[in-house]
VOPAGU-2260 file (C-alpha; in pm, 1 decimal, decimal comma):
REM VOPAGU-2260
SITE   aa  ch    i         X         Y         Z
SITE  MET   A    0    -638,4     645,4    1272,4
SITE  PRO   A    1    -500,4     473,1    1578,9
SITE  ALA   A    2    -286,0     183,2    1541,4
SITE  THR   A    3    -535,3       4,3    1728,7
SITE  THR   A    4    -769,3      11,4    1443,3
SITE  VAL   A    5    -546,6     -68,2    1170,1
SITE  LEU   A    6    -536,2    -414,7    1359,2
SITE  ARG   A    7    -852,0    -507,8    1457,0
SITE  ARG   A    8    -930,6    -801,5    1257,3
SITE  THR   A    9   -1282,9    -936,5    1090,0
SITE  PHE   A   10   -1300,4   -1262,5    1151,6
SITE  ALA   A   11   -1603,6   -1361,6    1193,4
SITE  VAL   A   12   -1805,0   -1619,8     972,2
SITE  MET   A   13   -2103,9   -1493,3     824,3
SITE  ALA   A   14   -2288,4   -1545,9     483,7
SITE  VAL   A   15   -2141,7   -1283,6     252,9
SITE  LEU   A   16   -2460,0   -1046,8      97,6
SITE  PRO   A   17   -2356,2   -1016,2    -328,4
SITE  LEU   A   18   -2091,8    -793,3    -363,1
SITE  LEU   A   19   -2060,8    -469,4    -480,7
SITE  THR   A   20   -1789,2    -455,1    -794,7
SITE  LEU   A   21   -1495,7    -297,1    -606,9
SITE  ALA   A   22   -1261,8    -132,9    -876,6
SITE  ALA   A   23    -940,7    -103,6    -807,9
SITE  CYS   A   24    -812,2     232,3    -994,1
SITE  GLY   A   25    -773,3     168,9   -1335,8
SITE  TYR   A   26    -964,1     324,9   -1633,4
SITE  GLY   A   27   -1221,6     100,0   -1791,1
SITE  SER   A   28   -1230,9    -295,2   -1830,0
SITE  GLN   A   29   -1056,1    -409,5   -2155,8
SITE  ALA   A   30    -741,8    -618,2   -2098,5
SITE  LYS   A   31    -431,9    -609,5   -2397,2
SITE  ASP   A   32    -205,4    -903,4   -2458,8
SITE  ASP   A   33     223,3    -798,0   -2490,5
SITE  ASP   A   34     378,9   -1101,9   -2622,4
SITE  THR   A   35     690,0    -938,7   -2649,2
SITE  ALA   A   36     896,0   -1117,9   -2374,0
SITE  GLU   A   37    1198,0   -1309,0   -2502,0
SITE  ILE   A   38    1359,2   -1620,7   -2403,6
SITE  ALA   A   39    1704,0   -1669,2   -2307,4
SITE  ALA   A   40    1868,0   -1943,6   -2531,0
SITE  GLY   A   41    1947,9   -2256,8   -2338,5
SITE  ALA   A   42    1672,7   -2207,3   -2065,4
SITE  GLU   A   43    1449,4   -2422,4   -2010,1
SITE  LYS   A   44    1059,2   -2500,8   -1856,7
SITE  ILE   A   45     926,9   -2447,4   -1503,6
SITE  ASP   A   46     685,3   -2711,3   -1422,9
SITE  GLY   A   47     676,8   -2811,4   -1815,9
SITE  LEU   A   48     471,9   -2465,4   -1853,6
SITE  ASP   A   49     450,0   -2326,5   -2161,3
SITE  SER   A   50     378,8   -1986,8   -2041,6
SITE  VAL   A   51     257,6   -1786,4   -1730,6
SITE  ARG   A   52       5,9   -1513,3   -1785,2
SITE  ILE   A   53      73,7   -1191,9   -1562,5
SITE  GLY   A   54    -213,4    -930,7   -1580,6
SITE  TYR   A   55    -140,2    -583,9   -1440,5
SITE  PHE   A   56    -296,5    -208,0   -1437,7
SITE  GLY   A   57    -123,1      91,3   -1628,6
SITE  ASN   A   58     -78,2     293,9   -1350,6
SITE  LEU   A   59     259,7     363,4   -1121,2
SITE  THR   A   60      80,2     225,9    -856,7
SITE  HIS   A   61     152,7    -102,2   -1068,5
SITE  GLY   A   62     513,8     -50,0   -1067,4
SITE  THR   A   63     679,2    -349,5    -963,9
SITE  ALA   A   64     499,0    -531,9   -1329,3
SITE  LEU   A   65     563,7    -244,8   -1505,1
SITE  VAL   A   66     950,3    -273,6   -1401,0
SITE  GLY   A   67     919,7    -644,6   -1393,5
SITE  ASN   A   68     820,8    -627,5   -1785,6
SITE  GLN   A   69    1013,6    -384,5   -1902,0
SITE  LYS   A   70    1344,6    -501,5   -1733,0
SITE  GLY   A   71    1260,4    -880,2   -1850,1
SITE  PHE   A   72    1285,6    -970,4   -1430,4
SITE  PHE   A   73    1004,9   -1205,5   -1473,2
SITE  GLN   A   74    1116,2   -1346,9   -1785,8
SITE  LYS   A   75    1470,0   -1412,7   -1692,4
SITE  GLU   A   76    1313,3   -1619,7   -1354,7
SITE  LEU   A   77    1024,2   -1851,6   -1575,6
SITE  GLY   A   78    1350,6   -1911,8   -1793,7
SITE  ALA   A   79    1179,4   -2105,5   -2116,9
SITE  THR   A   80     915,7   -2066,4   -1971,6
SITE  LYS   A   81     706,7   -1756,9   -2134,9
SITE  ALA   A   82     583,4   -1476,2   -1935,2
SITE  ARG   A   83     292,2   -1314,4   -2142,9
SITE  TYR   A   84     135,8    -990,5   -2038,2
SITE  ALA   A   85    -215,0    -860,4   -1994,3
SITE  VAL   A   86    -257,3    -478,4   -1902,4
SITE  PHE   A   87    -636,6    -434,7   -1762,1
SITE  ASN   A   88    -811,4    -140,3   -1658,0
SITE  ALA   A   89   -1018,1    -222,8   -1393,7
SITE  GLY   A   90   -1007,3    -477,2   -1102,4
SITE  PRO   A   91   -1351,0    -657,8   -1180,2
SITE  SER   A   92   -1230,8    -734,4   -1526,2
SITE  GLU   A   93    -929,1    -871,2   -1389,7
SITE  ILE   A   94   -1093,9   -1130,5   -1155,7
SITE  GLU   A   95   -1273,2   -1233,6   -1411,6
SITE  ALA   A   96   -1006,7   -1331,0   -1556,7
SITE  LEU   A   97    -835,2   -1515,2   -1270,7
SITE  ASN   A   98   -1148,9   -1694,2   -1208,3
SITE  SER   A   99   -1225,9   -1777,4   -1559,9
SITE  GLY   A  100    -841,4   -1925,3   -1580,0
SITE  SER   A  101    -736,6   -1671,3   -1851,9
SITE  LEU   A  102    -499,0   -1532,0   -1613,0
SITE  ASP   A  103    -243,4   -1710,8   -1382,3
SITE  ILE   A  104    -118,1   -1439,3   -1169,4
SITE  GLY   A  105    -223,0    -989,7   -1123,4
SITE  PHE   A  106    -121,6    -741,9    -976,0
SITE  ILE   A  107    -481,6    -579,3    -799,7
SITE  GLY   A  108    -549,3    -376,7    -569,9
SITE  PRO   A  109    -720,7    -474,1    -266,9
SITE  SER   A  110   -1063,1    -431,3    -292,6
SITE  PRO   A  111   -1113,5    -600,2    -596,5
SITE  ALA   A  112    -911,7    -866,6    -411,1
SITE  ILE   A  113   -1115,6    -917,0    -110,8
SITE  ASN   A  114   -1421,6    -875,3    -320,2
SITE  GLY   A  115   -1283,9   -1199,0    -564,2
SITE  TYR   A  116   -1199,2   -1356,3    -257,6
SITE  THR   A  117   -1522,0   -1348,1     -21,9
SITE  LYS   A  118   -1769,0   -1411,8    -384,4
SITE  SER   A  119   -1593,6   -1703,1    -382,6
SITE  GLY   A  120   -1633,0   -1834,4     -79,5
SITE  GLY   A  121   -1250,1   -1845,2     -30,3
SITE  ARG   A  122   -1232,9   -2078,7    -257,1
SITE  ASN   A  123   -1039,7   -1910,3    -613,8
SITE  LEU   A  124    -781,9   -1682,6    -519,4
SITE  ARG   A  125    -491,0   -1607,4    -257,7
SITE  ILE   A  126    -277,8   -1282,8    -217,6
SITE  ILE   A  127      77,5   -1396,7    -204,4
SITE  GLY   A  128     303,2   -1120,5    -213,9
SITE  GLY   A  129     275,9    -713,0    -161,9
SITE  SER   A  130     368,7    -488,7    -439,1
SITE  ALA   A  131     337,2    -121,9    -348,5
SITE  SER   A  132     226,0      97,6     -77,8
SITE  GLY   A  133      85,3     449,3     -98,7
SITE  GLY   A  134      -1,4     691,8    -408,4
SITE  VAL   A  135    -326,1     807,4    -256,6
SITE  LYS   A  136    -442,8    1184,3    -212,5
SITE  LEU   A  137    -716,6    1405,1    -157,2
SITE  VAL   A  138    -638,8    1667,7    -415,9
SITE  VAL   A  139    -846,2    2020,0    -413,9
SITE  ASN   A  140    -914,6    2350,2    -576,0
SITE  PRO   A  141    -745,0    2573,8    -392,1
SITE  ASP   A  142    -932,8    2874,8    -429,8
SITE  GLU   A  143   -1283,4    2652,4    -297,1
SITE  VAL   A  144   -1124,3    2441,0     -46,7
SITE  LYS   A  145    -885,0    2583,8     196,4
SITE  SER   A  146    -853,3    2321,7     494,3
SITE  LEU   A  147   -1031,8    2020,0     562,0
SITE  LYS   A  148   -1260,9    2152,9     727,0
SITE  ASP   A  149   -1375,3    2321,7     418,4
SITE  VAL   A  150   -1436,5    1963,1     280,4
SITE  LYS   A  151   -1737,6    2004,3     336,2
SITE  GLY   A  152   -2037,5    2050,3     129,5
SITE  LYS   A  153   -1810,1    2008,6    -152,3
SITE  ARG   A  154   -1818,9    1740,4    -411,9
SITE  ILE   A  155   -1530,6    1538,7    -418,8
SITE  ALA   A  156   -1485,9    1235,7    -691,5
SITE  THR   A  157   -1368,4     924,7    -632,4
SITE  PRO   A  158   -1293,8     657,2    -866,1
SITE  GLN   A  159   -1634,3     432,8    -841,5
SITE  LEU   A  160   -1856,8     324,9    -605,9
SITE  GLY   A  161   -1703,5      82,2    -348,2
SITE  ASN   A  162   -1335,9      88,6    -492,1
SITE  THR   A  163   -1046,9     136,7    -241,4
SITE  GLN   A  164   -1024,9     506,3    -264,0
SITE  ASP   A  165   -1413,3     516,4    -219,1
SITE  VAL   A  166   -1398,4     312,9     107,5
SITE  ALA   A  167   -1076,9     526,6     215,3
SITE  PHE   A  168   -1283,6     904,6     150,7
SITE  LEU   A  169   -1578,6     749,6     296,3
SITE  ASN   A  170   -1418,9     637,2     651,8
SITE  TRP   A  171   -1204,7     959,4     669,0
SITE  ALA   A  172   -1538,6    1166,4     570,4
SITE  SER   A  173   -1687,8     919,0     894,5
SITE  GLU   A  174   -1433,4    1038,3    1079,5
SITE  GLN   A  175   -1483,7    1391,3    1048,9
SITE  GLY   A  176   -1824,9    1345,9    1185,8
SITE  TRP   A  177   -2006,3    1359,2     874,6
SITE  LYS   A  178   -2288,1    1216,0     730,1
SITE  VAL   A  179   -2293,1    1031,0     373,5
SITE  ASP   A  180   -2525,0     801,8     208,0
SITE  ALA   A  181   -2272,8     533,3      86,1
SITE  GLN   A  182   -2485,8     439,9    -208,7
SITE  SER   A  183   -2630,1     721,2    -338,2
SITE  GLY   A  184   -2284,7     956,6    -229,1
SITE  LYS   A  185   -2533,0    1230,3    -114,1
SITE  GLY   A  186   -2445,7    1403,4     254,8
SITE  ASP   A  187   -2257,1    1661,6     419,2
SITE  VAL   A  188   -2041,2    1594,9     176,2
SITE  THR   A  189   -2114,6    1489,5    -229,0
SITE  VAL   A  190   -1887,6    1192,1    -335,7
SITE  VAL   A  191   -1892,8    1180,9    -712,0
SITE  ARG   A  192   -1812,0     846,7    -843,7
SITE  SER   A  193   -1588,0     967,7   -1145,2
SITE  ASP   A  194   -1364,9     730,4   -1349,1
SITE  ASN   A  195   -1013,7     844,5   -1319,2
SITE  LYS   A  196    -938,6     914,2   -1718,7
SITE  VAL   A  197   -1251,0    1162,1   -1657,1
SITE  THR   A  198   -1146,8    1270,8   -1336,0
SITE  PRO   A  199    -955,9    1584,3   -1463,3
SITE  ASP   A  200   -1201,6    1727,4   -1720,9
SITE  ALA   A  201   -1438,0    1725,4   -1463,5
SITE  PHE   A  202   -1167,8    1866,5   -1203,4
SITE  ALA   A  203   -1096,6    2127,0   -1486,9
SITE  SER   A  204   -1503,1    2224,6   -1578,2
SITE  GLY   A  205   -1591,1    2308,2   -1205,0
SITE  SER   A  206   -1767,8    2022,2   -1186,3
SITE  ILE   A  207   -1624,4    1864,0    -885,3
SITE  ASP   A  208   -1411,5    2074,0    -585,9
SITE  GLY   A  209   -1191,0    1808,0    -559,1
SITE  ALA   A  210   -1085,0    1445,3    -567,7
SITE  TRP   A  211    -959,1    1118,2    -324,3
SITE  VAL   A  212    -752,7     925,5    -625,8
SITE  PRO   A  213    -440,2     716,4    -688,3
SITE  GLU   A  214    -162,9     846,2    -868,3
SITE  PRO   A  215     -93,3     935,5   -1135,4
SITE  THR   A  216    -457,1    1090,2   -1115,7
SITE  ALA   A  217    -345,7    1293,1    -877,0
SITE  SER   A  218     -43,8    1478,8    -965,5
SITE  LYS   A  219    -239,9    1541,6   -1301,3
SITE  LEU   A  220    -499,4    1728,1   -1068,3
SITE  VAL   A  221    -206,3    1910,7    -934,4
SITE  ALA   A  222     -67,8    2022,4   -1231,2
SITE  GLN   A  223    -396,6    2194,8   -1299,4
SITE  GLY   A  224    -356,6    2389,7   -1058,8
SITE  GLY   A  225    -487,1    2146,6    -757,7
SITE  LYS   A  226    -356,6    2138,1    -407,0
SITE  VAL   A  227    -272,2    1851,2    -218,2
SITE  LEU   A  228    -500,9    1887,4      81,5
SITE  LEU   A  229    -425,2    1551,0     234,8
SITE  ASP   A  230    -228,4    1233,9     125,5
SITE  GLU   A  231    -375,4     907,4     256,6
SITE  ALA   A  232     -34,9     770,4     374,4
SITE  SER   A  233     -49,5    1062,4     657,1
SITE  LEU   A  234    -388,2     825,6     826,6
SITE  TRP   A  235    -169,2     503,5     859,0
SITE  PRO   A  236     105,7     414,6    1136,0
SITE  ASP   A  237     431,8     475,7     966,0
SITE  GLY   A  238     267,1     604,9     653,6
SITE  LYS   A  239     227,8     238,5     523,4
SITE  PHE   A  240    -142,8      78,6     349,9
SITE  VAL   A  241    -183,6    -170,2      83,7
SITE  ILE   A  242    -223,2     -30,8    -270,5
SITE  THR   A  243    -127,3    -327,1    -486,6
SITE  ASN   A  244     -96,7    -690,3    -418,8
SITE  ILE   A  245       3,4    -981,5    -605,0
SITE  ILE   A  246    -266,9   -1279,1    -615,4
SITE  VAL   A  247    -272,9   -1553,8    -792,7
SITE  ARG   A  248    -544,5   -1868,4    -869,8
SITE  GLN   A  249    -538,5   -2096,3    -593,4
SITE  GLN   A  250    -601,0   -2402,1    -826,2
SITE  PHE   A  251    -231,9   -2278,0   -1051,9
SITE  LEU   A  252     -51,1   -2234,2    -688,7
SITE  GLU   A  253    -163,2   -2585,5    -579,7
SITE  GLU   A  254       1,7   -2737,4    -951,8
SITE  HIS   A  255     276,5   -2508,1    -996,3
SITE  PRO   A  256     436,9   -2354,4    -703,4
SITE  LYS   A  257     778,6   -2330,8    -895,5
SITE  ALA   A  258     613,2   -2121,8   -1147,5
SITE  VAL   A  259     457,3   -1920,7    -835,9
SITE  GLU   A  260     779,1   -1904,9    -653,2
SITE  ALA   A  261     984,1   -1755,5    -985,9
SITE  VAL   A  262     700,8   -1449,3   -1041,6
SITE  LEU   A  263     802,0   -1393,4    -644,1
SITE  ARG   A  264    1151,8   -1369,2    -705,1
SITE  ALA   A  265    1092,3   -1145,9    -992,2
SITE  SER   A  266     871,5    -937,7    -776,4
SITE  LEU   A  267    1175,4    -930,5    -513,6
SITE  GLU   A  268    1440,5    -874,3    -792,4
SITE  ALA   A  269    1257,9    -590,5    -912,7
SITE  ASN   A  270    1085,2    -363,1    -621,9
SITE  LYS   A  271    1468,4    -415,7    -512,2
SITE  TRP   A  272    1622,3    -296,0    -799,9
SITE  ILE   A  273    1333,3      27,8    -778,1
SITE  ASN   A  274    1428,7     114,4    -470,6
SITE  ALA   A  275    1833,2     129,7    -589,1
SITE  HIS   A  276    1733,5     286,9    -867,9
SITE  PRO   A  277    1457,9     538,9    -812,0
SITE  ASP   A  278    1513,1     773,1   -1065,1
SITE  GLU   A  279    1594,7     481,0   -1321,9
SITE  ALA   A  280    1310,6     262,3   -1250,4
SITE  LYS   A  281    1092,5     600,3   -1299,3
SITE  ALA   A  282    1219,4     651,0   -1643,1
SITE  VAL   A  283    1191,8     250,1   -1701,7
SITE  ALA   A  284     799,9     221,3   -1536,2
SITE  ASN   A  285     745,8     546,5   -1801,8
SITE  GLU   A  286     839,8     387,2   -2097,7
SITE  GLN   A  287     633,9      80,8   -2032,1
SITE  LEU   A  288     359,1     278,2   -1961,0
SITE  GLN   A  289     398,7     430,0   -2342,4
SITE  ALA   A  290     433,9      71,5   -2468,3
SITE  ASP   A  291     122,3     -69,8   -2313,7
SITE  SER   A  292    -154,6     264,1   -2400,4
SITE  GLY   A  293     115,6     483,8   -2654,1
SITE  LYS   A  294     109,7     769,0   -2422,2
SITE  ALA   A  295     377,4     820,9   -2158,7
SITE  LEU   A  296     360,4    1084,2   -1815,0
SITE  PRO   A  297     488,8    1374,9   -1860,8
SITE  ALA   A  298     742,8    1489,7   -1594,3
SITE  GLU   A  299     502,0    1773,8   -1400,1
SITE  VAL   A  300     292,3    1463,7   -1329,6
SITE  LEU   A  301     491,1    1128,5   -1326,8
SITE  ASP   A  302     795,3    1287,9   -1051,2
SITE  PRO   A  303     566,9    1377,2    -816,6
SITE  ALA   A  304     369,6    1050,9    -849,8
SITE  TRP   A  305     671,3     854,7    -826,7
SITE  ARG   A  306     777,1     953,5    -505,3
SITE  SER   A  307     448,5     899,1    -331,9
SITE  ILE   A  308     442,0     575,6    -412,2
SITE  ARG   A  309     690,4     336,3    -166,5
SITE  PHE   A  310     734,0     -46,3    -337,8
SITE  THR   A  311     724,6    -340,1     -72,7
SITE  ASP   A  312     749,2    -698,2     -81,1
SITE  ASP   A  313     526,5    -729,2     267,7
SITE  PRO   A  314     178,0    -719,1     151,9
SITE  LEU   A  315      56,5    -478,5     510,0
SITE  ALA   A  316    -223,6    -778,3     514,5
SITE  ALA   A  317    -344,8    -545,6     865,9
SITE  THR   A  318    -389,4    -284,8     672,4
SITE  LEU   A  319    -623,9    -461,5     415,9
SITE  ASP   A  320    -774,2    -623,1     689,3
SITE  ALA   A  321    -906,8    -253,9     786,4
SITE  GLN   A  322    -980,0    -126,7     492,5
SITE  ALA   A  323   -1233,7    -438,1     435,2
SITE  GLU   A  324   -1353,3    -317,6     769,6
SITE  HIS   A  325   -1404,4      23,1     651,3
SITE  ALA   A  326   -1623,9     -46,8     377,5
SITE  VAL   A  327   -1859,0    -270,0     620,4
SITE  GLU   A  328   -1855,3      23,4     836,3
SITE  ALA   A  329   -1953,8     230,8     539,5
SITE  GLY   A  330   -2222,3      28,8     428,7
SITE  LEU   A  331   -2032,8    -154,7     105,0
SITE  LEU   A  332   -2013,5    -470,3     248,5
SITE  GLN   A  333   -2143,7    -728,5     515,4
SITE  GLU   A  334   -1856,1    -830,4     737,1
SITE  PRO   A  335   -1648,6   -1097,0     562,0
SITE  ASP   A  336   -1452,3   -1394,5     670,4
SITE  LEU   A  337   -1072,4   -1333,9     532,1
SITE  LYS   A  338    -898,8   -1611,0     675,4
SITE  GLY   A  339    -701,9   -1777,0     415,6
SITE  ILE   A  340    -700,0   -1508,3     196,5
SITE  TYR   A  341    -315,3   -1476,4     196,7
SITE  ASP   A  342     -68,5   -1774,6     182,7
SITE  LEU   A  343     237,7   -1607,5     237,9
SITE  THR   A  344     468,1   -1971,4     261,4
SITE  LEU   A  345     670,8   -1926,4    -110,8
SITE  LEU   A  346     720,9   -1555,3     -31,3
SITE  ASN   A  347     878,8   -1573,2     314,1
SITE  LYS   A  348    1056,0   -1884,2     101,8
SITE  VAL   A  349    1214,8   -1630,1    -113,6
SITE  LEU   A  350    1259,0   -1380,9     131,5
SITE  GLU   A  351    1461,4   -1587,0     337,6
SITE  ALA   A  352    1683,5   -1664,4      59,7
SITE  GLU   A  353    1770,9   -1323,3       8,7
SITE  GLY   A  354    1836,5   -1289,9     384,6
SITE  ALA   A  355    1522,6   -1085,0     445,7
SITE  PRO   A  356    1308,8   -1127,3     738,7
SITE  ALA   A  357     970,0   -1285,1     722,4
SITE  VAL   A  358     622,2   -1081,8     652,1
SITE  ASP   A  359     344,4   -1166,2     854,4
SITE  ASP   A  360     -12,8   -1253,6     739,1
SITE  ALA   A  361    -202,5   -1102,9    1027,5
SITE  GLY   A  362    -362,0   -1430,1    1118,8
SITE  LEU   A  363    -520,0   -1451,9     756,2
SITE  GLY   A  364    -281,5   -1702,3     673,0
SITE  ALA   A  365    -458,3   -2017,9     455,3
SITE  LYS   A  366    -382,0   -2341,2     723,6
């Protein structure tokens, strides 16, 4: 993918059709509350708030939140304002929680962020920071698929119709010159929409020949004998593309900017610690996964999955814009007006205080 493709921006103001449910890379739609955060003695509340409700997925691509929770970074920055956590299984349920006011801030993938923003006419949500890049791979059965051209005619799973990885695979297939009907998934390659939690079983049974999936599902398939045929990072300039953002309810951002700033400081602290202590961070993230789900990842899945994810404060706005354009080109989304989806004011304030350079909103910032 040339850099010019990534940097194209869809600023046209057009009516948005009812959108498909653009799920992130989660497993279902149930949320689980976590009320175990400890408050330091003598700490004070921020903005007079009793709590800030933070949502994330039980995925390694949400490692910033996993580590921030387990290490207490969020609670430390929020003082006596309690950090409350909700663990989600899919993007739509997290967007619904944000829109209903039952969640304040969330870690989420690009497709549900775009969907939530456009469905509300740009009124409900803002992307305020970055979290992670990468961690998405095309894994295949090496007995059936020996090269990229062999993907043609095969059955390839993606997590959900219109989700981030579904759009990416459809865009890649189109660039190979293959024709695929986005809605049915039928064409020169068959796209099978399969929940990440059942994809390993489908792969083991031979009902699919491969999958374009996020971590840790990709590494689970490799552990079953699959082969990484393509790392999506290779398709993007500098190998960077957004997989997880931080979003906030606009009302909460307007009414409680100090609390939002505190969460962003904690996110930066978590990412800094992750990048300085990758092996320890991997173990800490896995510990939080076990606390949230009751099951930790085995080393043969955890180790390669963690290595493929980059944790970054930069939301990589130009790549989100490109992902939206790919959804439009696939026929899954009418061209949206994304102007205003970002508000990086507080993030850049925190970065400046840390002596770090400001990040760019690719011209999609709020006025």
